[in-house]
VOGU-3710 file (C-alpha; in Angstrom, 3 decimals, decimal comma):
1> maalllaaga> -116,198/84,438/150,596  -113,404/87,005/150,799  -111,209/84,765/148,705  -113,976/84,443/146,186  -114,372/88,207/145,863  -110,649/88,839/145,540  -110,102/86,330/142,704  -109,277/89,036/140,187  -110,902/88,625/136,831  -112,583/85,328/137,711
11> tavylavsps> -116,206/84,508/137,486  -117,176/82,389/140,477  -120,259/80,305/140,980  -121,601/79,616/144,445  -124,420/77,153/145,084  -125,732/76,376/148,567  -128,909/76,112/150,656  -127,411/78,569/153,161  -126,404/81,840/151,447  -122,887/83,139/151,730
21> dfwpalenpa> -122,086/86,300/153,662  -122,414/88,295/150,446  -126,087/87,449/149,919  -127,264/89,583/152,880  -125,620/92,588/151,293  -127,347/91,843/147,996  -130,757/91,462/149,616  -130,316/94,288/152,159  -133,197/96,850/151,638  -130,929/99,726/152,578
31> plaalaiqhp> -131,045/102,439/149,908  -128,263/102,298/147,285  -127,775/104,028/143,958  -130,255/102,761/141,373  -129,159/100,063/138,899  -131,550/99,499/136,087  -131,723/95,935/134,794  -132,706/96,488/131,169  -132,936/92,801/130,407  -134,562/90,455/131,338
41> lpgavvpcnl> -137,703/92,537/131,752  -139,934/92,214/134,792  -142,603/89,615/134,142  -140,930/88,171/131,080  -141,609/84,522/130,370  -138,727/82,348/129,119  -139,571/79,065/127,373  -138,050/76,114/129,185  -135,858/75,127/126,259  -134,435/78,589/125,509
51> aapvvlwqtn> -130,695/79,222/125,897  -129,722/81,500/128,776  -130,973/85,059/128,266  -128,605/87,973/128,131  -128,460/90,182/131,226  -128,032/93,889/130,507  -127,933/96,666/133,083  -126,968/100,326/133,502  -126,212/102,703/136,364  -124,903/106,235/136,762
61> aarvdrwvag> -123,271/105,402/140,119  -119,648/106,325/140,542  -116,818/104,201/142,004  -118,140/100,934/140,557  -115,305/98,756/139,272  -116,714/95,253/139,737  -120,061/93,587/139,200  -121,787/90,672/140,878  -125,061/88,888/140,023  -127,167/86,635/142,178
71> vkagrqkwlf> -129,925/84,320/141,021  -132,583/82,786/143,246  -134,622/79,844/141,938  -136,724/77,718/144,246  -134,637/77,174/147,351  -131,287/77,542/145,660  -128,997/80,495/145,037  -126,178/81,235/142,646  -123,538/83,916/142,808  -121,534/85,158/139,841
81> dgiqpmwrpp> -118,711/87,595/140,571  -116,509/89,596/138,177  -119,106/89,732/135,431  -119,675/92,467/132,826  -122,847/94,027/131,344  -124,196/91,932/128,432  -123,582/88,809/130,525  -125,225/85,408/130,178  -125,327/82,696/132,823  -123,181/79,690/131,887
91> aaewqrmkqa> -125,184/77,029/130,050  -124,805/74,352/132,718  -125,857/76,647/135,539  -128,782/77,954/133,494  -130,114/74,424/133,124  -129,895/73,935/136,920  -131,675/77,262/137,520  -134,596/76,201/135,215  -134,901/72,908/137,038  -134,837/74,580/140,380
101> angaalellv> -137,464/77,134/139,411  -139,859/74,359/138,223  -142,116/76,808/136,383  -141,986/79,500/139,130  -140,315/82,913/138,937  -136,620/83,453/139,147  -135,191/86,505/140,911  -132,128/88,198/139,471  -130,087/90,665/141,471  -127,183/92,689/140,031
111> agyearsrrl> -124,931/94,926/142,033  -121,889/97,103/141,460  -119,268/97,498/144,126  -115,775/98,763/144,826  -113,398/95,802/144,583  -110,950/97,136/147,164  -113,496/97,760/149,927  -116,097/95,225/148,738  -118,746/97,814/149,480  -121,901/97,762/147,367
121> vargavrfav> -122,595/100,988/145,512  -125,601/100,232/143,300  -128,140/97,445/143,114  -131,141/96,372/141,070  -133,423/93,353/140,949  -135,934/91,825/138,548  -138,256/88,787/138,623  -139,045/86,761/135,492  -140,510/83,351/134,883  -139,383/80,152/133,157
131> sreaveyplf> -142,328/78,497/131,522  -142,891/74,750/131,648  -143,700/75,067/127,962  -141,053/74,893/125,269  -140,823/76,612/121,890  -141,316/73,465/119,801  -140,713/74,984/116,340  -137,609/76,254/114,577  -137,283/79,773/113,256  -136,414/80,919/109,697
141> yrevnlpfae> -135,202/84,533/109,370  -133,099/86,836/107,348  -129,911/88,717/108,344  -129,159/91,917/106,483  -126,187/94,273/106,553  -126,937/97,919/107,133  -127,461/100,523/105,859  -130,046/99,310/103,381  -128,195/100,926/100,463  -125,183/98,672/101,112
151> avkdpsrirw> -127,407/95,585/101,060  -128,883/96,632/97,704  -125,442/97,133/96,221  -124,347/93,620/97,048  -127,293/91,310/97,821  -124,970/88,337/98,038  -124,189/89,369/101,612  -127,790/88,838/102,753  -128,271/85,489/104,455  -130,916/83,275/106,010
161> rfgslereap> -130,774/81,201/109,171  -132,959/78,253/110,232  -132,891/76,327/113,460  -133,934/75,901/117,101  -133,970/78,705/119,669  -132,276/76,532/122,322  -128,865/76,739/120,746  -126,235/78,855/122,529  -125,167/80,320/119,188  -127,164/81,523/116,128
171> ppvvleklpv> -128,779/78,828/114,092  -126,880/77,721/110,993  -126,867/79,856/107,859  -128,887/77,795/105,347  -128,967/80,235/102,454  -126,272/82,756/101,550  -124,371/84,351/98,668  -127,565/84,654/96,661  -126,455/86,747/93,685  -129,879/88,364/93,449
181> cgnchsfswq> -131,926/90,206/96,050  -134,145/87,833/98,077  -136,910/89,570/99,934  -140,115/88,650/101,726  -140,575/84,934/102,298  -143,465/82,831/103,585  -144,185/79,150/104,279  -147,323/77,111/103,760  -149,129/76,020/106,938  -147,352/72,674/107,386
191> geylamdvdy> -144,036/73,987/106,046  -144,206/72,026/102,823  -143,499/75,035/100,612  -141,170/78,037/100,869  -142,052/81,015/98,741  -139,792/84,070/98,295  -139,391/87,262/96,235  -136,262/87,073/94,083  -134,877/89,464/91,402  -134,128/86,657/88,989
201> annkgsyiit> -133,149/87,577/85,389  -133,170/91,278/86,317  -136,900/90,997/86,891  -138,017/92,346/90,255  -141,393/90,668/89,754  -139,823/87,213/90,020  -141,086/84,863/92,734  -139,969/81,379/93,605  -142,163/78,604/95,090  -140,352/75,437/96,056
211> rtapemrlat> -140,817/72,339/98,252  -138,915/72,285/101,528  -136,366/69,529/102,281  -133,174/69,185/104,300  -131,217/69,785/101,098  -133,090/72,318/98,931  -132,547/73,745/95,468  -133,810/77,104/94,184  -134,210/76,373/90,468  -135,412/78,453/87,548
221> sdiitwddfr> -138,205/75,913/86,977  -139,759/77,028/90,248  -139,881/80,712/89,329  -142,954/82,699/88,261  -143,056/86,402/87,511  -145,819/88,807/88,578  -145,080/90,658/85,347  -147,099/87,994/83,608  -150,259/89,401/85,233  -151,894/91,479/82,483
231> redgqqtfgl> -148,593/91,774/80,674  -150,410/93,277/77,711  -151,031/96,590/79,525  -147,269/97,306/79,427  -147,155/98,304/83,125  -144,208/96,950/85,090  -144,922/95,050/88,308  -142,582/94,170/91,196  -144,969/92,040/93,277  -144,815/93,236/96,888
241> lsqispdgry> -145,338/91,507/100,244  -146,399/88,253/98,714  -147,907/85,433/100,818  -148,397/81,764/99,975  -151,718/80,228/101,076  -151,867/77,761/103,969  -152,348/74,795/101,614  -149,655/76,015/99,227  -151,940/76,283/96,182  -152,280/80,073/95,876
251> vlstvkdrsv> -150,072/83,122/96,312  -151,253/86,684/96,925  -149,199/89,765/95,948  -149,462/93,456/95,325  -149,205/94,111/91,592  -149,439/97,119/89,244  -147,659/98,793/92,116  -145,878/102,069/92,748  -143,986/102,604/95,961  -141,944/105,008/98,008
261> fvprpdlafs> -138,717/103,042/98,404  -135,821/105,391/99,220  -132,661/105,219/101,369  -132,425/107,383/104,502  -129,297/108,545/106,348  -130,313/107,016/109,738  -128,532/103,674/110,171  -131,447/102,215/112,228  -134,088/103,327/109,722  -132,084/103,420/106,524
271> qlffplkgii> -135,009/102,980/104,124  -138,472/104,338/103,744  -140,882/101,940/102,052  -144,597/101,881/101,528  -146,828/101,335/98,471  -148,896/104,207/97,069  -150,832/102,194/94,491  -151,470/98,594/93,635  -154,067/95,862/93,572  -153,897/92,314/94,901
281> avydrearkf> -153,457/89,519/92,400  -153,614/85,736/92,856  -151,430/83,054/91,305  -153,058/79,644/91,175  -150,302/77,008/91,151  -152,583/74,214/90,012  -154,104/76,124/87,104  -150,892/78,049/86,450  -152,728/81,346/85,954  -152,820/84,870/87,354
291> falpgaddpa> -155,995/86,812/88,144  -157,065/89,807/90,209  -158,802/89,172/93,553  -162,289/90,838/93,324  -162,745/93,173/96,232  -159,033/94,009/96,408  -158,561/95,144/92,794  -159,872/98,704/92,770  -157,195/100,935/91,162  -158,603/103,953/93,110
301> fvqsnptwsp> -157,012/102,370/96,209  -153,691/100,854/97,120  -154,371/97,325/98,377  -151,315/95,548/99,763  -149,783/93,500/102,579  -152,268/90,606/102,378  -152,405/87,708/104,813  -154,406/84,474/104,945  -156,616/83,088/107,673  -155,350/79,609/108,756
311> dgrwvvfars> -158,226/77,882/106,887  -157,580/79,875/103,727  -161,151/81,337/103,676  -160,294/84,958/104,539  -157,825/87,514/103,371  -156,992/90,571/105,448  -155,023/93,395/103,776  -153,990/96,999/104,198  -155,825/99,564/102,095  -155,646/103,305/101,485
321> raaelekvtd> -156,712/105,783/98,823  -154,102/105,615/95,995  -151,858/108,646/95,903  -150,752/110,768/92,978  -147,756/112,873/93,813  -146,883/116,350/92,518  -143,474/115,571/91,065  -143,873/112,170/89,492  -142,358/112,493/86,014  -142,557/108,879/84,811
331> kgrvlltpde> -146,047/107,453/85,366  -144,731/103,943/84,532  -141,931/103,872/87,144  -142,568/101,466/90,008  -140,100/102,867/92,509  -140,178/106,624/93,060  -137,078/108,795/93,385  -136,333/110,866/96,485  -137,159/114,043/94,575  -140,547/112,623/93,597
341> ceeflkrgka> -141,169/111,657/97,233  -140,463/115,194/98,526  -143,978/115,503/99,912  -143,177/112,686/102,349  -139,443/113,194/102,932  -139,406/116,965/103,434  -143,016/118,006/104,083  -144,104/115,031/106,186  -147,218/114,313/104,194  -149,400/111,787/105,946
351> frydlyrlpf> -150,215/108,402/104,387  -152,186/105,832/106,437  -153,661/102,401/105,880  -156,763/100,655/107,203  -157,110/96,896/107,459  -159,869/95,256/105,422  -161,350/91,755/105,550  -162,415/89,904/102,425  -163,633/86,347/101,720  -161,310/84,524/99,373
361> negkggtpep> -164,100/82,368/98,076  -161,799/80,159/95,942  -160,455/83,262/94,212  -163,858/84,823/93,519  -163,410/87,354/96,333  -166,289/89,462/97,546  -167,043/92,751/99,259  -164,215/94,124/101,411  -165,164/95,340/104,869  -163,097/97,535/107,164
371> lrgaaangrs> -161,774/95,532/110,086  -163,199/97,142/113,265  -160,407/98,197/115,596  -157,828/98,396/112,773  -159,515/101,008/110,502  -160,656/104,604/110,599  -158,650/105,269/113,745  -156,429/108,081/112,553  -153,429/105,710/112,486  -151,719/103,558/109,949
381> nffpkfspdg> -152,572/99,863/110,348  -150,529/97,176/108,561  -148,828/93,760/108,642  -151,767/91,676/109,988  -151,102/88,070/111,092  -153,740/85,566/112,133  -153,269/83,328/115,148  -153,070/79,625/114,243  -156,492/78,970/115,714  -157,981/81,838/113,669
391> rwivfcqaan> -159,270/83,672/116,706  -156,953/86,677/116,778  -155,090/89,082/114,498  -151,934/90,819/115,599  -151,085/93,853/113,517  -148,796/96,913/113,475  -149,973/100,391/114,150  -147,981/103,591/113,554  -148,654/107,282/112,957  -147,924/106,900/109,219
401> ymllqpdsel> -146,669/104,706/106,418  -145,782/100,991/106,624  -142,937/98,798/107,875  -139,760/99,964/109,605  -141,477/102,812/111,456  -139,896/103,901/114,746  -143,248/104,276/116,455  -144,683/100,971/115,180  -146,407/98,973/117,903  -148,207/95,622/118,030
411> fiipaeggep> -151,941/95,464/118,661  -154,334/92,560/118,866  -158,031/92,287/117,850  -160,489/89,432/117,405  -160,216/87,993/113,877  -163,676/89,380/112,928  -162,792/92,808/114,312  -163,262/94,368/117,746  -161,702/96,505/120,404  -157,920/96,711/119,817
421> rrlgcnlsrm> -155,478/96,122/122,685  -151,827/97,171/122,771  -149,822/94,078/123,431  -147,656/93,940/126,577  -144,609/92,833/124,565  -144,071/96,213/122,879  -140,652/97,796/123,337  -139,537/101,385/122,977  -138,558/101,529/119,316  -140,123/99,745/116,332
431> nswhswspdg> -142,087/96,563/116,854  -142,843/94,646/113,656  -142,232/91,543/111,543  -144,187/89,323/113,977  -144,988/85,614/113,585  -147,032/83,225/115,684  -145,662/79,785/116,617  -147,786/76,997/115,041  -149,140/76,081/118,471  -150,227/79,660/119,135
441> rwlvfssksh> -148,282/80,004/122,386  -145,423/82,259/121,312  -145,003/85,406/119,249  -141,676/86,293/117,759  -141,083/89,831/116,435  -138,367/92,320/115,532  -137,498/95,511/117,318  -134,788/98,143/117,505  -135,115/98,781/121,217  -131,596/97,597/122,054
451> saytqlylsr> -129,744/98,302/118,831  -129,859/100,085/115,466  -129,370/96,587/114,078  -132,881/94,996/114,293  -133,030/92,243/116,921  -135,450/89,365/117,571  -137,710/89,040/120,628  -140,062/86,359/121,950  -143,277/86,781/123,978  -145,581/84,263/125,580
461> ineqgqaspp> -149,152/84,873/124,435  -152,114/83,248/126,259  -155,560/82,178/125,121  -156,931/85,592/126,038  -154,532/87,297/123,659  -152,389/88,754/126,402  -148,659/88,906/125,728  -145,875/88,873/128,328  -142,924/91,264/128,259  -140,529/89,835/125,676
471> vwlahlvapg> -137,277/87,960/125,952  -134,437/89,337/123,841  -133,088/86,548/121,570  -129,695/88,244/121,443  -127,923/84,962/120,881  -129,634/84,430/117,514  -128,287/87,424/115,664  -124,615/87,848/114,619  -122,986/91,190/115,576  -123,301/93,873/112,931
481> waanipefva> -126,355/92,300/111,264  -130,029/93,185/111,346  -132,582/90,346/111,655  -136,017/90,595/110,104  -138,895/88,586/108,699  -138,715/85,865/111,353  -141,163/83,029/110,794  -141,867/79,941/112,840  -142,005/76,879/110,615  -143,834/73,609/111,230
491> lpprgilkvr> -140,730/71,537/110,489  -138,196/69,723/112,681  -135,080/71,790/113,588  -133,103/69,922/110,904  -135,890/70,214/108,322  -133,814/72,674/106,298  -130,072/72,210/106,379  -128,974/73,927/103,165  -130,624/75,903/100,415  -128,635/76,128/97,203
501> eqflddysyt> -129,524/78,327/94,285  -129,305/77,074/90,774  -130,222/80,248/88,870  -126,987/82,156/88,914  -126,701/83,672/85,459  -125,472/86,674/83,561  -128,554/88,697/84,454  -127,782/88,307/88,145  -124,374/89,856/87,625  -125,871/92,548/85,400
511> ragnelckag> -128,314/93,544/88,174  -125,441/93,619/90,737  -123,412/95,773/88,399  -126,345/98,177/87,950  -126,676/98,637/91,715  -122,937/99,207/92,135  -123,043/101,703/89,269  -125,839/103,605/90,993  -123,762/103,706/94,146  -120,774/105,196/92,214
521> eadaaiekfk> -118,541/102,093/92,598  -117,407/101,909/89,008  -114,560/99,412/89,400  -116,740/96,885/91,219  -119,537/97,388/88,700  -117,151/96,818/85,788  -116,096/93,495/87,279  -119,762/92,396/87,595  -120,509/93,279/84,004  -117,391/91,390/82,811
531> lalalnpsna> -118,630/88,335/84,761  -121,996/88,658/83,101  -120,409/88,743/79,647  -118,149/85,795/80,448  -121,348/83,748/80,987  -123,292/85,333/78,125  -121,421/87,353/75,481  -124,824/88,321/73,979  -126,016/90,243/77,020  -126,727/93,630/75,468
541> mahqrlgfll> -127,315/95,390/78,752  -123,979/94,301/80,175  -122,175/95,497/76,988  -124,011/98,798/77,173  -123,320/99,429/80,886  -119,704/98,351/80,574  -119,247/100,659/77,601  -120,795/103,566/79,586  -118,451/103,037/82,543  -115,322/102,540/80,502
551> yraknqptqa> -115,963/105,844/78,717  -117,485/107,987/81,482  -115,730/106,674/84,571  -112,427/105,215/83,306  -111,754/107,430/80,205  -110,990/104,406/77,994  -112,769/105,362/74,740  -111,245/102,584/72,610  -112,408/99,816/74,928  -115,737/101,606/75,466
561> leqsraavgl> -116,323/101,843/71,730  -116,042/98,073/71,324  -118,649/97,478/74,066  -121,092/100,089/72,850  -120,933/98,812/69,245  -121,616/95,324/70,507  -124,681/96,564/72,491  -126,087/98,345/69,415  -125,476/95,288/67,263  -127,350/93,023/69,710
571> eprnafahfd> -130,171/95,508/70,402  -130,597/98,027/67,559  -133,435/99,735/69,502  -131,330/100,233/72,639  -131,432/104,035/73,033  -128,855/104,008/75,837  -126,331/102,147/73,697  -126,906/104,457/70,743  -126,290/107,539/72,890  -123,169/106,043/74,429
581> lgsilagqgd> -121,834/105,061/71,000  -122,683/108,459/69,537  -120,964/110,270/72,435  -117,838/108,179/72,093  -117,661/108,730/68,327  -118,175/112,449/68,764  -115,382/112,513/71,321  -113,071/110,827/68,748  -114,050/113,331/66,024  -116,098/110,827/63,929
591> lsnavihlae> -118,987/113,271/63,775  -120,792/111,987/60,675  -121,290/108,579/62,365  -121,871/110,161/65,786  -124,965/112,054/64,617  -126,522/108,828/63,313  -126,471/107,231/66,739  -127,243/110,401/68,693  -130,257/111,083/66,489  -131,478/107,495/66,943
601> avrllpdgyd> -131,102/107,794/70,746  -133,226/110,966/70,773  -135,833/109,339/68,505  -136,092/106,203/70,691  -136,020/108,033/74,002  -137,598/111,457/73,370  -138,371/112,094/77,051  -135,022/110,847/78,380  -134,674/108,417/81,253  -132,440/109,507/84,167
611> rhynavdmny> -129,688/112,006/84,922  -127,263/110,210/82,582  -129,757/109,960/79,713  -131,900/113,073/80,109  -133,638/114,721/77,180  -131,755/117,977/77,577  -128,267/116,562/77,382  -129,185/114,090/74,667  -130,571/116,796/72,397  -127,668/119,082/73,172
621> alaeayyrqe> -125,142/116,361/72,296  -126,867/115,795/68,927  -126,983/119,548/68,222  -123,315/119,971/69,093  -122,331/117,137/66,733  -124,250/118,853/63,936  -122,719/122,235/64,783  -119,178/120,871/64,720  -119,791/119,683/61,174  -121,046/123,178/60,256
631> lyaqsippla> -124,541/121,799/59,782  -126,005/124,765/61,549  -129,562/124,462/60,298  -129,737/120,815/61,486  -128,500/121,809/64,949  -131,426/124,225/65,594  -134,264/121,621/66,107  -132,454/119,655/68,868  -131,322/122,863/70,493  -134,916/124,065/70,516
641> aalrlatnha> -135,981/120,773/72,116  -133,372/121,133/74,834  -134,330/124,731/75,527  -138,018/123,849/75,836  -137,034/121,679/78,753  -134,321/123,920/80,231  -134,791/127,542/79,126  -131,756/128,757/81,064  -129,361/126,134/79,751  -126,236/128,270/79,135
651> ranylmamar> -124,506/126,122/76,540  -127,676/125,396/74,543  -128,537/129,102/74,474  -124,974/129,964/73,400  -124,907/127,300/70,660  -128,347/128,422/69,430  -127,068/132,039/69,204  -123,925/130,893/67,325  -125,861/128,595/64,937  -128,259/131,354/64,040
661> awlgetttaa> -125,420/133,809/63,664  -123,635/131,418/61,268  -126,861/131,239/59,297  -126,692/135,053/58,902  -129,315/135,903/61,511  -128,774/138,811/63,852  -132,065/139,760/65,531  -133,088/136,186/66,325  -129,675/135,280/67,700  -129,455/138,113/70,211
671> pffasavqae> -132,001/136,878/72,804  -130,281/133,513/73,002  -126,902/135,052/73,540  -128,310/137,300/76,270  -129,864/134,257/78,006  -126,554/132,386/77,730  -124,594/135,252/79,304  -127,117/135,674/82,058  -126,784/131,974/82,976  -123,041/131,876/82,515
681> prlaqlpdyy> -121,418/135,376/82,462  -117,987/134,107/81,273  -119,515/133,499/77,841  -119,601/137,272/77,373  -115,808/137,197/77,298  -115,624/135,059/74,157  -115,172/136,976/70,907  -116,841/134,490/68,538  -120,457/135,693/68,754  -119,549/139,345/68,164
691> dllsrnyvek> -117,153/138,220/65,351  -120,050/136,539/63,554  -122,430/139,374/64,330  -120,026/141,919/62,827  -119,625/139,815/59,705  -123,448/139,607/59,257  -123,835/143,377/59,642  -121,143/144,016/57,050  -122,729/141,623/54,589  -126,028/143,517/55,050
701> glyaeglaas> -124,307/146,919/54,567  -124,945/147,948/58,194  -121,449/149,399/58,753  -122,093/151,328/61,911  -123,465/148,253/63,622  -120,690/146,182/62,064  -118,055/148,621/63,415  -119,421/148,399/66,982  -119,514/144,572/66,873  -116,037/144,333/65,269
711> ekayqlalga> -114,496/146,643/67,893  -116,112/144,574/70,674  -114,921/141,331/69,160  -111,413/142,764/68,614  -111,017/143,697/72,336  -112,396/140,302/73,400  -109,991/138,456/71,048  -107,006/140,325/72,495  -108,221/139,502/76,023  -108,689/135,815/75,087
721> grpdqaaklq> -105,129/135,594/73,700  -106,118/135,056/70,113  -103,808/137,257/68,060  -104,727/135,803/64,640  -108,437/136,387/65,200  -107,690/139,849/66,575  -105,736/140,739/63,438  -108,609/139,777/61,159  -111,033/141,733/63,312  -108,819/144,752/63,223
731> qrveycrrrg> -108,933/144,708/59,418  -112,725/144,487/59,594  -112,776/147,481/61,991  -110,806/149,531/59,454  -113,034/148,358/56,629  -116,177/149,449/58,498  -114,658/152,820/59,281  -113,783/153,425/55,630  -117,181/152,306/54,409  -118,802/154,439/57,053
741> rge> -116,945/157,498/55,656  -118,169/156,568/52,206  -114,755/155,502/50,972
//
């Protein structure tokens, strides 16, 4: 045994009926420093076909420079020396351990010792079971890069895996490099259909429903859009948390929605998402029609996150009173801005959901009833999932909101409602995205207990709805990726080998460019817009956004002018393109043409849109173009419009004072000049306003006032380094003095 322990850097395996001389030290009850085995957990149940679990431990003991692990299964023992934390038993030995355990518990001992003295310093032990039952079904799940904002910028990095849990490595990637954002997916009961949210053609309401096969195609012919539901009301729809029915005929989704959907600085919880309004709509694939689900279509409430009973007869969904926020400026916007969400982000306003149960009744719906045990409990209840036999519902519960909540835990209730029980598989940080295996024996879910990057876990769940402590499926997730939306699928492990998309088009690149533009990555965005235009030279949005970036970010007005003109030519009612074109023309001195496009932009978009196209700056740009052509009267209405929205706007106040002064006004100009100086004191050092004021006084024969204004302007002109203007003002000063003396 001494030779075994001194084999530096080696991992040795010892198997015998009689233990070596090191085993007594491992099993000695003498007190040692504590060593906490963080995984496997005590009482965990490992399916018989699962790859070896990861072993993770921690101790504060000093002088430990070597680790040893012992495993006891049946009458056999194994010893592994020279290991490191985050260790897994070798595959061949793990198979022998499972055979030796024969459905009974295994005991794992881990110890730290000084290599030189071979003296144990710290020790810990845990017992867990290997079930005689296997996980018979493969898993489909998504891997996402973090933080969330990075995934949004480049959705092509998101990927999906499908395969068996018994592999030593992650299952194969079956879908990747999707040029649009793919979100929530679901499968029909027998796995015949895959349904998924996709942002096809720049439409976030797009949804694809396609048959599964080893070699699959995502084609445009399989896409619907939730925007087609009551399109005539003009209200945009994204379609949230959609679910296909067990038989694959219907799909449920949240429509007419508005949501909090904002990035957060915390890597682990880098987005906050929950819907504030919305109803549940149905798409009937056979009839090819959309309709609201009666009982889940009350606009006074937000109704979302629906799920089907296995027989398709019941729908359970999350509901809350619809919220109207204080700072919402655009009632038609689906996703709210961080500023509009201030009540939640900064003031911690509560928002909680109850679960409701509703008969589907072939789409006729019925009366919704609160689900006892998951409603009116002072908590937020969401993400319900029926057990395959229809007896149970597992759902998430948190203090507030929905999805990706640090305090989210899994609870179980009878399907018709009842006393809730906290499941024994819950971990310390976020438990969500759960899915039952089709045989009802296993529950897979996501948690952030071991990492900021969401990991997958598996729990054995018995007929009484009791869940064992979970097994960490660490081998399924690649380093640096977060895994979510896991779903067991009733298909063979090779039932999906590759999913290829066939709807890459110019709109996909346009959407990617828009996200990169929002993130401030101008060069990458420009390349995406160029790719879009290579596919479709008639893409007006790509022309418009490319023109905007070439002018604003790259200072290339000639190239930008070409793109903006193309956008206006393709879409004469595109306010953004008109404003871009007007701004470029104004910058080049072509003011007569600039005002045409700037005025059209203001007419088409009177309330503005975002920080780049806000009503204040748009009106000011138009007014400035008029002013520079000496069309002072025409500049006053857009200046007034800008000042109604921003009363302390320094430049608008200054330009208003100057325009009125040029028109011969004195009294009406003064308040605007005072406001301008108060907002931006340096404007008081410019001589032009006092120059005009003195001229107006002289023309009205008010020589005393003209003298004071001329002297002020003269001093300011000298200070500003304008000798020619100062000379003219000095002549006016002398003129006012003479006229004041009656000469």
